MARBA-3410 file (N, C-alpha, C, O; in Angstrom, 1 decimal):
70
0.8,-1.2,0.0,0.0,0.0,0.0,0.9,1.3,0.0,0.5,2.3,-0.6 ~ 2.0,1.2,0.7,2.9,2.4,0.8,3.4,2.7,-0.6,3.5,3.9,-1.0 ~ 3.7,1.7,-1.5,4.2,2.0,-2.8,3.1,2.8,-3.6,3.5,3.7,-4.4 ~ 1.9,2.4,-3.5,0.8,3.1,-4.3,0.6,4.5,-3.8,0.5,5.4,-4.5 ~ 0.7,4.7,-2.4,0.5,6.0,-1.8,1.7,6.9,-2.3,1.5,8.1,-2.6
2.9,6.3,-2.2,4.1,7.1,-2.6,3.9,7.6,-4.1,4.2,8.7,-4.4 ~ 3.5,6.6,-5.0,3.4,7.0,-6.4,2.3,8.0,-6.6,2.4,8.9,-7.4 ~ 1.2,7.9,-5.9,0.1,8.8,-6.0,0.5,10.2,-5.5,0.2,11.2,-6.2 ~ 1.2,10.3,-4.4,1.7,11.6,-3.9,2.7,12.3,-4.9,2.6,13.5,-5.1 ~ 3.6,11.5,-5.4,4.6,12.0,-6.4,3.8,12.5,-7.6,4.2,13.6,-8.2
2.8,11.8,-8.1,2.0,12.2,-9.2,1.3,13.5,-8.9,1.3,14.4,-9.8 ~ 0.7,13.6,-7.8,0.0,14.9,-7.4,1.0,16.0,-7.3,0.7,17.2,-7.7 ~ 2.2,15.8,-6.8,3.2,16.9,-6.7,3.7,17.3,-8.1,3.8,18.5,-8.4 ~ 3.8,16.3,-9.0,4.2,16.6,-10.4,3.1,17.5,-11.0,3.4,18.4,-11.7 ~ 1.9,17.1,-10.8,0.8,17.9,-11.4,0.8,19.3,-10.8,0.7,20.3,-11.6
1.0,19.5,-9.5,1.1,20.8,-8.9,2.3,21.6,-9.5,2.1,22.8,-9.9 ~ 3.4,20.9,-9.7,4.6,21.6,-10.2,4.4,22.1,-11.7,4.8,23.2,-12.0 ~ 3.7,21.3,-12.5,3.4,21.7,-13.9,2.3,22.8,-14.0,2.4,23.7,-14.8 ~ 1.3,22.6,-13.2,0.1,23.5,-13.5,-0.1,24.6,-12.4,-0.7,25.6,-12.8 ~ 0.3,24.4,-11.2,-0.1,25.4,-10.2,1.0,26.1,-9.5,0.8,27.1,-8.8
2.2,25.6,-9.7,3.4,26.2,-8.9,3.7,27.6,-9.4,3.7,27.9,-10.6 ~ 4.0,28.5,-8.5,4.5,29.8,-8.8,6.0,29.8,-9.2,6.5,30.8,-9.6 ~ 6.7,28.7,-9.0,8.1,28.6,-9.3,8.3,28.0,-10.7,9.1,28.5,-11.5 ~ 7.6,26.9,-11.0,7.9,26.1,-12.2,6.7,26.0,-13.1,6.9,25.8,-14.3 ~ 5.5,26.2,-12.6,4.3,25.9,-13.4,3.9,27.1,-14.2,4.6,28.1,-14.4
2.6,27.0,-14.7,2.0,28.0,-15.5,1.9,29.3,-14.8,2.0,30.4,-15.4 ~ 1.7,29.3,-13.5,1.5,30.5,-12.7,2.8,31.2,-12.4,2.7,32.2,-11.7 ~ 3.9,30.7,-12.8,5.2,31.4,-12.6,5.2,32.8,-13.2,6.0,33.6,-12.9 ~ 4.3,33.0,-14.2,4.2,34.4,-14.8,3.9,35.4,-13.7,4.2,36.6,-13.9 ~ 3.1,35.0,-12.7,2.7,36.0,-11.7,3.7,36.2,-10.6,3.5,37.0,-9.7
4.8,35.4,-10.6,5.8,35.5,-9.5,7.2,35.5,-10.2,7.9,34.5,-10.1 ~ 7.6,36.6,-10.8,8.9,36.7,-11.5,10.0,36.4,-10.4,10.0,37.0,-9.3 ~ 10.9,35.6,-10.7,12.0,35.2,-9.8,11.6,34.1,-8.9,12.4,33.7,-8.1 ~ 10.4,33.6,-9.0,9.9,32.5,-8.1,9.3,32.9,-6.8,9.5,34.1,-6.4 ~ 8.6,32.0,-6.2,8.0,32.3,-5.0,8.6,31.7,-3.8,8.4,32.1,-2.6
9.5,30.7,-4.0,10.1,30.0,-2.9,11.5,30.6,-2.6,12.2,30.9,-3.5 ~ 11.7,30.7,-1.3,13.0,31.2,-0.9,14.1,30.2,-0.9,15.3,30.5,-0.8 ~ 13.8,28.9,-1.0,14.8,27.9,-1.0,15.3,27.6,-2.5,14.5,27.8,-3.4 ~ 16.5,27.1,-2.6,17.1,26.8,-3.9,16.3,25.6,-4.5,16.0,25.7,-5.7 ~ 16.1,24.6,-3.8,15.2,23.5,-4.3,13.8,23.8,-3.8,13.6,24.0,-2.6
12.8,23.9,-4.7,11.5,24.3,-4.2,10.9,23.3,-3.2,11.4,22.2,-3.0 ~ 10.0,23.8,-2.4,9.4,23.0,-1.3,8.7,21.7,-1.9,8.8,20.7,-1.3 ~ 8.1,21.9,-3.1,7.5,20.7,-3.7,8.5,19.7,-4.1,8.3,18.5,-3.9 ~ 9.6,20.1,-4.7,10.7,19.2,-5.1,11.3,18.5,-3.9,11.6,17.4,-3.9 ~ 11.5,19.3,-2.8,12.1,18.8,-1.6,11.2,17.7,-1.0,11.7,16.6,-0.6
9.9,18.0,-1.0,8.9,17.0,-0.5,9.0,15.7,-1.3,8.9,14.6,-0.7 ~ 9.0,15.9,-2.6,9.0,14.7,-3.5,10.3,13.9,-3.2,10.2,12.7,-3.2 ~ 11.4,14.5,-3.1,12.6,13.8,-2.8,12.6,13.1,-1.5,13.0,11.9,-1.3 ~ 12.1,13.8,-0.4,12.0,13.2,0.9,11.1,12.0,0.9,11.3,11.0,1.6 ~ 10.0,12.1,0.2,9.0,10.9,0.2,9.8,9.7,-0.4,9.6,8.6,0.1
10.6,9.9,-1.4,11.4,8.8,-2.0,12.4,8.3,-1.1,12.7,7.1,-1.1 ~ 13.1,9.2,-0.3,14.2,8.8,0.6,13.7,8.2,1.9,14.3,7.1,2.3 ~ 12.8,8.8,2.6,12.4,8.3,3.9,11.0,7.8,4.1,10.6,7.4,5.2 ~ 10.2,7.8,3.0,8.9,7.3,3.1,7.8,8.4,3.2,8.1,9.6,3.2 ~ 6.6,7.9,3.1,5.5,8.9,2.9,5.3,9.7,4.2,5.3,11.0,4.0
5.1,9.1,5.3,4.7,9.9,6.5,5.8,10.9,6.9,5.6,12.1,7.1 ~ 7.1,10.5,7.0,8.2,11.3,7.4,8.4,12.4,6.2,8.6,13.5,6.5 ~ 8.4,11.9,5.0,8.6,12.8,3.9,7.6,14.0,3.8,8.0,15.1,3.6 ~ 6.3,13.6,4.0,5.3,14.7,4.0,5.4,15.6,5.2,5.3,16.8,5.1 ~ 5.8,15.0,6.3,6.0,15.8,7.5,7.1,16.8,7.3,7.0,18.0,7.7
8.2,16.3,6.8,9.4,17.2,6.5,9.0,18.3,5.5,9.4,19.4,5.6 ~ 8.3,17.9,4.5,7.8,18.9,3.4,6.9,19.9,4.0,7.1,21.1,3.7 ~ 6.0,19.5,4.9,5.1,20.5,5.5,5.9,21.5,6.4,5.6,22.7,6.5 ~ 6.8,20.9,7.1,7.7,21.8,8.0,8.4,22.8,7.2,8.5,24.0,7.6 ~ 8.9,22.4,6.0,9.7,23.3,5.2,8.7,24.4,4.6,9.1,25.5,4.5
7.5,23.9,4.2,6.5,24.9,3.6,6.2,25.9,4.6,6.1,27.1,4.3 ~ 6.0,25.5,5.9,5.6,26.4,6.9,6.7,27.4,7.3,6.4,28.5,7.7 ~ 8.0,27.1,7.0,9.1,28.0,7.3,9.3,28.9,6.1,10.2,29.8,6.2 ~ 8.6,28.7,5.0,8.8,29.6,3.8,8.1,30.9,4.0,7.5,31.1,5.0 ~ 8.2,31.7,3.0,7.7,33.1,3.1,6.2,33.0,3.4,5.5,34.0,3.5
END
């Protein structure tokens, strides 16, 4: 079940990055220079952490990073 959840979350993050992100997606037009203060965007960081440490810890670390952003 974890494998399916991991793939689903990564798919949702990819969708967000392409269509909704102010850093990489279509909405980047409205935030010149990007919206994230981190070099690797919060969504990319979360996606990598999900792959490295699992779904629960990865999502938790991603949320912690998002909350510390602008």
